[in-house]
C-alpha positions as CSV (number, residue, x, y, z in Angstrom):
1,X,7.4,2.4,-16.6
2,X,6.8,-0.9,-18.0
3,X,5.8,0.9,-21.6
4,X,9.3,2.7,-21.6
5,X,10.8,-0.9,-20.9
6,X,9.3,-2.3,-23.9
7,X,10.0,0.6,-26.2
8,X,13.7,0.4,-25.0
9,X,13.6,-3.6,-25.7
10,X,12.2,-3.0,-29.0
11,X,14.6,-0.4,-30.2
12,X,17.6,-2.8,-28.8
13,X,16.2,-5.5,-30.9
14,X,15.7,-3.3,-34.0
15,X,19.4,-1.9,-33.8
16,X,20.9,-2.4,-37.2
17,X,24.3,-4.6,-37.7
18,X,26.3,-1.7,-38.4
19,X,25.6,-0.1,-34.8
20,X,26.1,-3.5,-33.5
21,X,29.6,-3.7,-35.0
22,X,30.8,-0.6,-33.9
23,X,32.2,0.1,-30.7
24,X,29.9,2.9,-29.7
25,X,27.1,0.4,-30.6
26,X,28.3,-2.1,-28.6
27,X,29.0,0.0,-25.6
28,X,25.4,1.6,-25.8
29,X,23.9,-1.7,-25.8
30,X,26.2,-3.0,-22.7
31,X,25.0,0.4,-21.0
32,X,21.5,-0.5,-22.1
33,X,21.5,-4.2,-20.5
34,X,23.1,-2.9,-17.4
35,X,20.4,-0.3,-17.0
36,X,17.6,-3.1,-17.7
37,X,19.2,-5.4,-15.3
38,X,19.7,-2.7,-12.5
39,X,15.8,-2.3,-13.0
40,X,15.2,-5.6,-12.7
41,X,17.0,-6.1,-9.8
42,X,15.1,-3.0,-8.1
43,X,12.0,-4.4,-9.0
44,X,12.8,-8.2,-7.8
45,X,13.9,-6.3,-4.6
46,X,10.7,-4.7,-4.2
47,X,8.8,-7.7,-4.7
48,X,10.9,-9.8,-2.3
49,X,10.1,-7.1,0.2
50,X,6.2,-7.5,-0.4
51,X,6.7,-11.3,-0.2
52,X,8.3,-11.2,3.3
53,X,5.5,-8.7,4.3
54,X,3.1,-10.6,3.0
55,X,4.5,-13.7,5.0
56,X,4.8,-11.9,8.2
57,X,1.2,-11.0,7.8
58,X,0.3,-14.6,7.2
59,X,2.1,-15.5,10.2
60,X,0.4,-13.0,12.6
61,X,-3.1,-14.2,11.0
62,X,-2.1,-18.1,11.8
63,X,-1.3,-17.2,15.2
64,X,-4.4,-15.5,15.8
65,X,-6.5,-18.0,14.1
66,X,-4.8,-20.6,16.3
67,X,-5.5,-18.6,19.6
68,X,-9.0,-17.9,18.5
69,X,-9.6,-21.6,18.0
70,X,-8.0,-22.3,21.7
71,X,-10.3,-20.0,23.3
72,X,-13.4,-21.4,21.4
73,X,-12.5,-24.8,22.4
74,X,-12.2,-23.6,26.2
75,X,-15.6,-21.5,25.6
76,X,-17.4,-24.6,24.6
77,X,-16.1,-26.6,27.3
78,X,-16.8,-23.8,29.9
79,X,-20.6,-23.9,28.2
80,X,-20.8,-27.8,28.4
81,X,-20.1,-27.6,32.3
82,X,-22.4,-24.8,32.6
83,X,-25.4,-26.8,30.9
84,X,-24.2,-29.8,33.4
85,X,-24.4,-27.6,36.2
86,X,-27.9,-26.2,35.0
87,X,-29.1,-29.8,34.7
88,X,-28.1,-30.7,38.1
89,X,-29.4,-27.4,39.5
90,X,-32.9,-28.2,37.7
91,X,-32.9,-32.0,39.5
92,X,-32.2,-30.6,42.7
93,X,-35.1,-27.7,42.4
94,X,-37.3,-30.6,41.5
95,X,-36.5,-32.6,44.5
96,X,-36.9,-29.3,46.7
97,X,-40.4,-28.7,45.2
98,X,-41.5,-32.2,46.0
99,X,-40.1,-32.1,49.8
100,X,-41.9,-28.7,49.9
101,X,-45.1,-30.3,48.8
102,X,-45.0,-33.0,51.0
103,X,-44.3,-30.5,54.0
104,X,-47.4,-28.4,52.8
105,X,-49.8,-31.4,52.7
106,X,-48.2,-32.7,56.1
107,X,-49.1,-29.1,57.5
108,X,-52.6,-29.2,56.0
109,X,-52.9,-32.5,57.8
110,X,-52.0,-31.0,61.1
111,X,-54.2,-27.9,60.5
112,X,-57.0,-30.5,59.9
113,X,-56.3,-32.5,62.8
114,X,-56.0,-29.0,65.0
115,X,-59.4,-27.9,63.7
116,X,-60.8,-31.6,64.5
117,X,-59.4,-31.3,67.9
118,X,-60.8,-28.0,68.5
119,X,-64.3,-29.5,67.3
120,X,-63.9,-32.2,69.9
121,X,-63.5,-30.0,72.7
């Protein structure tokens, strides 16, 4: 299609002066120019439609990206809270283990005392 337009423009530019002076030549030129303008309008409208579609697509992508960023921030906050909770639970576990060890020591002492008492009897 672009080749046809170039051929047409070359023919238009190469017209001789006699043809331009005649009424038929002028009418042909006007007709050709109108056709060229119509083709350009059609092509321009097609490009505008494509541009509009691309802008809508870009808007949709920007919305999705914004949503993904919000979700990322929310998940990061949740991970931070979980890490904090994990640390707290680790500390509580250590405290419980220490208490359990102390209880085991006390039970061992009680068992030794019971054994000593049995020996005394």
